[in-house]
N, C-alpha and C positions, 0 to 999 in steps of 0.2 A: 502492499499498500504505499501511495507516495506521502508522507512526512507532511507535504503542506496540503492534501487534500481538504477542501471544506467539505462537509457534510454533516447533514444529522445523524446521530451515532444512536440507533436504537436499541443494537446490542450489540456490547463492544466485544465481549467473546460466547461460543456457546454455552448453553446453560450445564452441557454435560461436566464441563471442569467447571462451573461456578463462578468463574471470572468473569460476571455479566455487570451490567450497569445500564442505565437508561439517563440519557444528559441533552435537554434541549438547549443549546448553545449558542452562541454567536460571536464574531470578531467586533474587537470594541471598534467605536469610532474611529474615524479621524482627530489625530491627537489635538491638543489645541492647550489655551491657559486653563488651569485647574481653577475650577469655580471656588470663590468665597463663601464657605459657609460656616455659619456658629461652631464654636468646640464642640467634643462629645464625648463622654468617656468610652472606653470599648465596651463594658457592662454594659453601658445603658444602649449603646447601637445594638448591641447583641440581642439584649431583652427585646427592645421595642420592634426588632424586627422579627422574632418568634413569635410578639403579639400581635404584629400586623393583622388585620383584616384582608381577605380576599380583595382584590381589585377588577372592575373591569376594565378590558384592555383588547387592543388590536397592535400586533407588533409582528416582524419580520426576522428570522431566525436563522442561524447557520452556525457551523462549527468547523474548528482548526484542531487538529490532534497531529502529536506524534508519539503515538503510545509504544510505538515498536511492537505491534500485534503483527504474528505469524501472518504470512502470505500465503492462504490458501485458496485465491482463487475462487471459484465458484462450488467448490467441493461441500463447503459445509453450509446446510441448506439456511437459508435465510441472508445468504451474507450481502445482497444487493441491499439490504437495508443500510448498509454503509455507503451506499453510492448517491445518495440524494444532496443534491446540490443547494436546496434551499427550503424555509416552510414558510407560509404564513400562520399565524395563530390568532384568534378571537376567542374570547372567554366574557362571560356577562358574570364573572365573581360568585356564581351561586350554582354552576355544574353544569349550565349548557357552555357548548366549545365545538369550535371548527379547524380542524386542522388541513392544510393545504401543501402536501410536500410536491417538491418538483425535481425530477431528475433528467437531465437533456429537453429532450420535446415532449415528456407526458408527463403527466401529474395524478397524484392520488391524494382523494378527499376525504376524510372524516368529520361527520359532524354527529355531533351527540347532544341532542334535545330531550330530556325526562329519560325514558325509559324505550326510548327509539335510537338506534344510531345507524346511519347512512357510510355505506366505504363505497367509493366508488373510482376505476382507474380509466385513465383517457386511453391508455393503453391498447386496451382491446374494448374499448366502450360498455364497461359492465358496473352494474351496481346492485350490492347486496343491502338490503333492509331486516336489520335485526332487530326482534323485541324482547325488550330483557322485561321477564317476570320479574313479580314482586319481592321473591325470597331470591335472587339474586343480582337484585339494582344495587344493594350496598356493595355486595362483594363487587361487584363491576367499577363501581364507584371508587371504592379504595385501589382497585389494581390501575384503574387511571390517573389518580394523583401523581404514579410514580416518574411521568414524563412532565411535570408541573416544577420549573425552576425553581418557583420560592420554596414548594417543599421539600425539594431534596436539598436547597441548600439548607434551610431550616433545621431539618435533619440534620445534615452535617453539622450544624453548629453545637446541635444538643447532644451529640455525640462523643465530640474531642474537646469541647469547650474546657472540659476539668484538665485535660491531660495537656494543655496548649498554654503556650502565652502568646496573647491575645492583643492586638494594639490597632489604632487609629493610624493608618499611615498617608493621610493626608485625604486628597478628594481627586476627584477623573468627572470627566464629563463622556458619558455612552449612553450611545443613541440620542444626542443632544439633551439630554437630561444630568443633572450635577447631581454627584453620589458620593457618598464615602468610600474610603479604600480601608475594609477591614481586614487584616493581616492576621493569620493563625499558624502559627510554628511549634511543633512538637516540643515538648520539655527533652532533655539531654537524655532522660530516662527512657526515654520511646525508642522503639526497635522498628521503624518504618522506611519505606524507598521513598518517602516524600518528604521535600524540604519545608514547604511550605503551601497553603491555600489563603488565595486572594479573594476577597467578594466586595464587590461593589455594591454598595448599598443605594439605592432611592432616597434622596433625603428626605422626599416628602410623602410617598406611600410606603418607604422599606420595604418595596418588592428588590430583590438580590435581582441586580441588570446585568454581572458577568460573574461568573466563576473563572478564576486560573489555578491549574493545580503545576507544580513544577516542584520535579522531583531530584534527587540527589544527583550530583556529578552532571546536570545540565542546566545550561544558562537559558536556554528557551522554554517556554512552556510544552508539559508534554500535553496537556488539553485545557484549551480557551474558552470559558463559557459566557454566553453574555446574548443581550439583542442587539440588533445592528439599528433597528427603528420599532420604536414602539410611541403608541397614542393611548393616556389613559384617558378612557371616556364610556360612559354608556354605551352599548352596543345595540345598533336594530333588530330587533326578532327576525327580520328578513334574513340576518345574517346565519342563525340557526335553522334555517329551513333548507330541503333539500330538494330539488326536481329534478327528475333523473333528466339526461339530454335526449333527443331523439333518438330515437334508433337504439337507444343503449337496451343492453340486456339486462333485468331485472330478477332477483332473487329474492324470495324474503323467508324468514324464517325464523323461529324463535328458540331465542340460548337458550341452552341447557346444559348440564354438569354430565358426563360420562360417570356412572359411579364407580367403574374402576379404575377413573382418571384420579377421581375425588379421593379414592382409597388409596392410588398411591402417593396420592399429595398430601395427605393425611400421614402416611408412613416417614412419607422423607420428612415433614415438620417433626417428628416426634422426634427422630434422629440427630435433627439438628443442638448444634452446642458451639457456643459462645465463648473462647478461650481468650483471657488477657480481657483488656479493655482500651479504650482511646485509642489511639494511632497505631498500637502493633496488635489491636485483635483480629484473631484469625477465626473464622467458623470453620467447622467441622460439619460431618454430616455423611451420610450414605445414601447411595443410589438404589432406590429399591430392584431387586431383579428383574423383575417384568419389565422396568424402564430400559435396563441395559438391554433386555431381549429388544426391546422396541428400537432402540439404537440402531442395535445390528442392522436393523429391516428399512434404516433410512434410504431415503434415496435425496440426492444434490438438485440445483436447481436445473439440470437440463434431463431428468430424471434417471439420471444413473444410481445405481446403487452404490450407497457407503460403507468403507469398509473403517470401523472406527479406530482397530489398531493401525491400521495401513496408514489411516490420517493423522494420527497419534505421532506417528514415526517421522511425519514428516516436519514436524511443528513444535514435539516437544521433546524433552532429552529423559532416559531411562536414568532411573535413582533409586536407593533403597538405602534401609537402614531396619534400627531395631523396630519401626512402625510395619518393616513387610517393605513392598515394594511398587513401583510405580511408575508416572510419568509428571515431568513438573513441565510447568510453561511460565515463561516470565514475562514481562512486560516492563515499561519504564517505572509504570503508578502499581505496579501489584506484580502477584506471582500466587500459582493453582497446582496442585498434587492431585493426579488421577489416580489411586490406587489399583492393581489388578485386582480387587474382590471390591471394585465400586466402592471405595470410603474417596473423601475428598476435603481438602482444607484449601481456604484461600484467603487472601487479605493482602491491603498495600505494606507489606511485609516481606523480608531476605527468608528465602527459601527454608533457612535454620528454624524460622520462628515456626513455621509449616510444620517441619517435622518433630519438632517438640511438643506441635497440639496435637499432631495425631498418633502420637505416644501416648500422651495425658490418658489418664483412668479417669 
């Protein structure tokens, strides 16, 4: 992957390795004179950001990353999600949203309005209308929060603030908005691959406008998170309505959860364990045997059968220790281990921390 590629990152690495993340981010606006804003303490800025109410806005989003991800081409299912050029996002601040993703000359649109979700692809002029039953509405809403940059940044602040040195490092102009620059640096006792995280926070709405992740040993950001354009204003109801274009193939369905898939998810959740805290947190778990079997039946985006072990051998290195044996994947901002018997450990940490987490009882 071109390290300077600008793209919406929907999933950084496949779920099987657990090194995943959702980020809605953009390149910073053209640099100019830093705005003059009232002084504020780091703690006050963090607290006001965590307590901020969701805002209605319309904005343009992009991403620049140099994560050092393995070059897997089209072998990994869903890898095309990494190649989106830009996105336009609208939200009413109360659950309704519209996201338009552009890749080359094609566009994908996702509109959520109450318990109705439309998904449209201009590539094949197809649309799917999904109705979410009452029982699944809350679950679906919780999942959708993962792509909200404000939620991502707020959860990040909540998880690492106690193990960080936090400071307000001046101000910045992002997407023509005045913002405070909040810098989180891991304390010396933290074992992590990250050097610091910078969050540009809108001085009026307290919405995080840009997130920059810097890894150890690098001078340029491994990942930049931000808006290039944003307008805070009530959004017209028409933004969250969708009419399929003329001639579009329309499919309607009702969202449902396969009992077997839910069982697998609950099993995986019960095996999940958090080792450590703060910056050097490692998450361990076990992929259910049935899920591993399904991975063996996976196909790439061109319909070819995927051999999980052959795929791992291309971008991971074999490792072993008192915890067993398996495969290690490393990036600039994190690493993950998948053992031969389906256990895994992931984190923004050196591999030794993962090995210790796998060995922990």
